[in-house]
N, C-alpha and C positions, 0 to 999 in steps of 0.2 A: 642420835646422841645417846650415849650410855649414861643414863641419869644417875644410876647408883654409883658408877665410877666417879662421876662429877661430885656427888655428895660426899663420897669417901675422901677425895682429894681436897675438897673444900674444908671438911672438918679436920683432916690431918694437918692442913696448912695453918688453920687457926690454932691448933694445939702446938705445933712446932714453932710457930712465929711468936706466940704470946705467952706460953705456959711452961715450956720445958727449960730446965736449968741449962746453962751453957755447956757443962761437961757432958751431959746426956745427949744434947743436940749434936755436939761434935762427934761423939761416939757413933751415933746413928749415921752421920754423914760418912764417917770413916768406913763403916760396914757397907754403905751403899757404893762407895768407890771400889772396894774390893770385889763386890758382887758384879758391878757394872763391867769392870775389867775382864772378869772371867766370861761374862756373857759376850762382850764385844769381840774378843779374839776367836770365839767359836761361832759367831754369826755373821760378821762382816768379812767378805772375801779379802778386802784390802788389809784388814788388821790381823788376819789369820796367821801371818808370818811372825807375829810378835807373841806367840804363846808362851815363850820363856820369860817374858817381861813380868816382873813382880809388882811394879808400882805404875800407876796411871801416869805419873810425872815422867816416866822413862820412855813413853811413847813419843814419836816424832811430832813436832809442832806443825800445824797447818795454817792455811789462810784460804781466801775465797778461790784463788787460782788453783790451789792444790785440790780443794773440795770439788770444783767443777771439772778439773782435768781427770779426776778419778771417781767421778760421780757413780758410774755404773758398778764399780767394785766396792765403794764405801757403803752404799745403801744396802739394806738387808732384805729387800723385797723383790730383787731382780728388775728394778726399774731402769729404763734406758733414758739417758739424758735427752736425746733427740725427741723422743715421744713426750717427755715431760715439758720440754720447752714449747713444743707445738701446742699442747693443751693449754699451757699457761698463757701463751701469746694470744691464742684464740679467745680465751676467757676475757683477757683485757681488751682486745679489739671489739668483741661483741658486748662488753660490759655485762656478761652473764657468768657469774662465778660459782655456779652450782655443779659444774662438771668435775668428775673424779675418775681416778683409775682404780677400780674396785672400791674399797673404802678409804682410799688415800687421796687427800686433797693436795693440789699442787699450786704453788704461787711463785711470783717473781719478786725479788728485791727491787728497790727503786733505783739502784745503780749509781748512787751519788759518789761512791768511792771507786768507780771503774765499771767493769762489765757487770751486767745484771746476773744475779745468782738465783738458783732454785731453792725452794724450801718445800719439804714434803712431810705430811703427818697423817697417821691413820686415825681411826675413830677413838681408840684408847688414848692416844696422845692429845687429841683435841679435847677429850673429856678432862684429862689431866690439866691441860692449859686453862680450860674454863674454870675448873675448881680452884686452882691456885689464884688466878687473877681476880675472881669474884671474892675470894677470902681476903686478898690483899687490898682491894680498892673500895669495896662496898662498906660503908659505915654501919649499915643496917643488915639484919639477917636476910638471907635469900628468900625467906618466907614472906617478906614485906614486898608490896608492889613497888617496882622501881622502873623508870624509863631512862634509857641510855641512848644518847645521840652520838654517833661515830662519824666524824669527817675523815674519810680515807681516800687514798688514791686508787685502791682496789678493794673490793669487798671480799669476804671469805664466807663460804657456806657455813662455817662454824657459828656465826652470829645468828643466822636464820634458825639453825637447829637448837640454839640456846633459848630462843623465844618461848615463853610460857605465859600463863595467865598472871604470873607474878613479875618476872623479869622480861622486859621488852626492849630489844635492840632495834634501832632505826639507822640504817646506813644512808649517809648523805654523800653522794658521789662528788669528789672534788673536781672532776672534770667539768661539772656543771657550774656556771658562775653563781656565786653566793646570792646575788640579787634575785636570781630565779628560784631560790630555795627558801627565801625569807619567810614566806607565808606558811610553808610546810613546817619549818622549824618553830615558828611561833605557835602554830596549831598544836604541834607535838609537845612543846614546852617541857623539855627533858628535866629529869631530876639530876642527871649527870651528863656533862658535856665533855667529850674527848676529841681533841683536834690538834694539829700542829700549831705552834705559836703564831705563825703568820696568819692562819685562819682565825684563831681566837682574837687576834688584833682586829681583823676585818669585822668580826661579829661585835666586838666591843665598840667599834666606830658606829655600827648600825644602832646599837643601843644608845649611844650618846646622841645620835641624831634623831632618836625617837622613831626610827623606821622599823624597829624590832623591840619586842617586849617578851623576854623570857626570864625565868627565875630559877636557874639551876642551883642546887644545894652544894654541889661539888664539881670542880672543874679540873680537867687534866690536860696538861700539855704533853704531846707525844710526837715522836718522829723527827723533831728539829731541836736544835739548841735553843733553850729558853734563856735569853740574856737578861741581865738585871733591869735594864730599862723597860723591856717589854713586860717583865714580871711585875714591876712597880705600877705600870700603866694598867695592866689587866686587874691587878688587885684593887686599884682605885675604882675602876669602872664597875667591877662585879662585887666589890666590897667583901672580899673573902680571900683566903689563901689559895694560891694556884699550885696544884699538885702536879707531879710529874710521873710519867710512865716511861721507863727506859726499856724499849723493846725493839728488836731488829730481827732480820731473817734468822739469826742464830738462836733466838729465844727471848723469853721474858726475863730480863736481867735484873731490874731494880724498880722500886716504886717508893713513893714518899709515905712516911708513917703519919700518925695523927698529929705530930708536931711539924710536919712539912719537911722532914729531912729524908734524903734519899738513902735507901739501904739496898745492898745487893741481896738477891734472893739466895742466900747461901745454904738453904735447906737442900737445894738440888742443883745449884750452879757452883762449880768450883772455879775460883778466879786466882790465877797466878799473875803476879805484877812484874811487868818489864818497865822499870823506872826510867823516865826521861829526865826527871828533875826530882831526885829523892828528897832534897831539902824541903821543897814545897809540895811534895806529895803527888806530883804528876806521874802517871804511869799509863802504859798500854795494857789493857786486860787480855789475858790468854784464858779462854773459857772452855770448860767441859760441862755439858749438860748431862746429868746422870740419869735422865729419863728419856732422852731422845734415842729411839731405836730404829725407826724406819730410815732415817738419815742421821747417823751419829754425828754429833758435833764434839770433837775431841781435841783438846789443846789447840783450839782455834784462835789465832791471833787476830783480834779486831783492829780496826784502823782508828779507834776512838781514843781521845785523850781524856782520862778521868783524873779527878783531883780528890784524894782521900782526906778524910777528917778523922783524926785519931781520938777525938774527944768522945766520951760516952754520950749517948743520946737520952734526953729526958723520957723518951718512950720506953726505955729499958731494953731495947733490942741489942743483942750482942753481934748482930750481923754487920759486915763492913759498911761503914757510913761514907757517903760521898759529899764533898763540898760542891762539886759541879761536874757536869758533862761538858767539857770545854770546847770540844770540836773534834776534828779529825786530824790524824797525824800529817796528812798531806796539806793541811791548812796552816802548818807552821811556816812562817816566813824566815828566810835565811839571808843575812847580809854579811858584809865584810868588816872585820875589826880595823879600826883606824891604823893601829901600829903593826899588828902581826899579819894582817890580811887574811886571818883565819875566819872560818864561818862562825857567825853568831846566830843562834836560834832565838826567834821572838815568837812567843806563844800567842794563840788567838785572843786570849783575854786581855793582854796588853794592847792589842790593836783595837779591840772593841772600846776599851776605856778611852783611848786617844780620840775616838770619834764622838762617843755619846756624852763625854764630859765637856765637849766643846760648846754645846748649845742645847738647850731644852726643846728647841723647835725643830729638831731633825725628825722628819717623819719616817724616813727609810734611808738605808745606806748599804754600800758594798765596798769592800777594800780588796783589790786584786793585785797580786804581785806577779810581774812578768819576768823579772830578773832581780839580782842584788842591787841593780842601779835604777830600777823603774817600778813604781807602783801607781795604781790608778784608784781614785776615790770617787765613787758615785754618790750623789746626794739628792734627796728629795725633801724640799721644805718650802713653805710659803713665806718664810722670813728672809732677811737680807742674806743672800747666798754669799756675797763677797765677805761679809762679816763672819759667816760660819766657816768658810774655807780658810780664812786667815787664822781663825782660832784652832781649827784642826791642824793646819800646818805648824802652828806654834807648839801644839801638843806633841806632834810627831818629832819635831826638832828636839824638844826636851827629852823625849824617850831615847832618841838616837844618841844624844849627848851623854845621857846617863849610862848607856850601854857601850859607849865608845865605838859607835857604828859609823861607817862611811855613809853620809847622807845620800839617799837616792833622790831622783827627781820624782815629784808628786804631781800627777796630772788630775785635775778635777773635772768631772763630767756630770751631766744630768743622769739621774738614776734610771736604769733600765729594768723594768719589772720582768721577773721570770714567769714562765708559764705556770699556771696554778698547779699543774700536776707534778712540777718539779719541787724538790725540797729547797727551801730557802737557804742559801749559803751567803752569809754576810762577809765572811773572811775566806778568801780563796787564793791559792797559789796555782797559777796556770802557765803554760808555755804560750808565748805570743803566737797567735794564729789559730789557737783552739777555740 
């Protein structure tokens, strides 16, 4: 780990996030865009044909399929997709994440939106990532002793290389049942706890049952949608604000400020908005990471639905503020309008509300759409299931009537838990038979 690079990016991020006036910060980003475009078209074989392009926004838009189909030409280090996939799969199967190609670490995305994707970063990019994330999430100086617990589906050698006598990372493998890691977690007693919302809820239940005692000073939900019901439950159990990290294969995109509001990391991430519902601020982000060079991420269309908040934040940040990370685009349900028979989109947040507002005793749920005429609702609860399902059905009926939707059939089933290594998806649109 290049410690001086890490410190440089840590201090630079603190300066740009907290101290620079908006006009100066915007000027710096503008220059970075210009510099990055020049670098990109001279170093990436795929983008070399765009040397006449004057603006980053004029480059073609991409997505995961495009990135994987052109992996060998897009990356700037001569990496071959087949070799990278082989290494990443071996690391996951062996649960040994220390292997690299030269100084380049290789990993796989979780694949919740389709085929799994590769992500590659060299030592300089890992130092950059580390400096930024430490500046964004640690309330205390990196010179203070701090222990961080990470519940991840796959480790990254970055965390081991970050360990020092001051900052200590401990990886908890999500493939191992939580009950088998309780003693280790309690003994470690982290200052900061980072985990998907579903794992945080499991930990909270252990705390409530008094089978676990830890006292983290800051908690981060990552990798999954944090819905309002889980957020309220976790804040009650841990007696503190639950923060969020918005990070994916494509980069570290956003984190919560001291007031608990999500802000895009616009110092180095460019976000273009493809609005789905401009009135209510819902959009698909198209991102460019101005510092990714081993594997450039340029005008990359994510599959996430974000909800913007145009109000100023009490923290003073001028970076784009988000109300929510609502889910994925392929989690939008589509029904038929009663009169016109045209498609009507229903966003994940409306579906969540229809379930969680039905009863306070719902422990877990999933809503699955198979077609415009058929949805399935899975419920886990120790309370009166008949009463709960009647209330949920009533909520859905009210929603459908409000939107003038042809009512589908709703089949209620017992909740089926996903494998712990899978991201929890409470709202999902699938084709029957999948």
